[in-house]
C-alpha positions as CSV (number, residue, x, y, z in Angstrom):
1,M,0.0,0.0,0.0
2,S,1.4,3.4,-0.9
3,L,0.9,6.5,1.2
4,N,-0.8,9.4,-0.5
5,E,-2.5,12.7,0.5
6,S,-6.0,11.1,0.6
7,I,-5.0,8.4,3.1
8,V,-3.4,11.0,5.4
9,E,-6.3,13.4,5.1
10,D,-9.0,10.8,5.7
11,T,-7.1,9.4,8.7
12,A,-6.6,12.9,10.2
13,L,-10.3,13.7,9.7
14,Q,-11.3,10.5,11.4
15,W,-9.0,11.2,14.4
16,F,-10.3,14.8,14.7
17,G,-13.9,13.4,14.5
18,E,-13.1,10.9,17.3
19,L,-11.8,13.8,19.4
20,G,-15.1,15.6,19.0
21,Y,-14.2,18.1,16.3
22,A,-16.8,18.7,13.6
23,V,-15.4,17.8,10.2
24,G,-16.6,18.6,6.7
25,H,-15.8,18.6,3.0
26,G,-13.8,21.6,1.8
27,P,-15.9,22.7,-1.1
28,Q,-19.0,23.2,1.1
29,F,-17.0,25.9,2.9
30,A,-15.7,27.7,-0.2
31,P,-16.4,31.4,-0.7
32,G,-19.9,31.9,-2.2
33,E,-21.3,28.7,-0.7
34,P,-24.0,28.8,2.0
35,A,-21.6,27.5,4.7
36,A,-18.7,29.8,3.6
37,E,-16.7,31.2,6.5
38,R,-14.5,33.5,4.4
39,D,-15.1,36.0,1.6
40,S,-12.3,34.9,-0.7
41,F,-9.6,32.2,-1.1
42,G,-7.1,35.0,-0.2
43,Q,-8.6,35.3,3.3
44,L,-6.6,32.7,5.2
45,M,-8.0,33.4,8.6
46,R,-11.6,32.6,9.4
47,V,-12.1,35.8,11.3
48,G,-15.6,34.9,12.7
49,R,-14.2,31.8,14.3
50,L,-11.2,33.7,15.6
51,R,-13.4,36.2,17.3
52,E,-15.6,33.5,18.8
53,T,-12.5,31.8,20.2
54,I,-11.1,35.0,21.7
55,R,-14.4,35.7,23.4
56,R,-14.5,32.2,25.0
57,P,-13.3,31.9,28.6
58,A,-9.8,30.4,28.8
59,A,-7.7,29.1,31.6
60,R,-5.0,31.6,30.8
61,E,-5.0,35.4,30.5
62,P,-8.1,36.5,28.6
63,A,-7.7,38.0,25.1
64,S,-9.3,41.1,23.8
65,P,-11.1,42.0,20.6
66,D,-8.0,44.0,19.7
67,D,-6.1,40.7,19.5
68,A,-8.3,39.6,16.6
69,R,-7.7,42.9,14.7
70,A,-3.9,42.5,15.3
71,I,-3.9,39.0,13.6
72,D,-6.3,39.9,10.8
73,K,-3.8,41.7,8.6
74,E,-3.3,41.9,4.8
75,S,0.1,40.3,5.3
76,L,-1.6,37.0,6.0
77,S,-3.4,36.8,2.6
78,V,-2.4,34.4,-0.1
79,P,-0.3,35.8,-2.9
80,E,-2.3,36.1,-6.1
81,S,-0.2,33.5,-7.8
82,N,-1.1,30.9,-5.2
83,E,-4.7,32.0,-5.1
84,K,-5.2,30.9,-8.7
85,K,-3.8,27.4,-7.8
86,L,-6.3,27.1,-4.9
87,K,-9.4,27.9,-6.8
88,P,-11.3,24.8,-8.0
């Protein structure tokens, strides 16, 4: 049996599912789809989820909404050349 990306991905998704994470198929979350969580493929961060996570109570020092703004920078976007490769 040869190891390929599909085997690794399916195994990882199974493990994350067993740990209680919700798993889904990538195209259903693509920009423009009903379940989309980003406006474009160039938006690497899912800002809505980041903000939800920051608002959640944590055992360590609490974060502020300013932390989300500090992370959500243009420098984190995908270069245009890579964006073309990512589009289906």
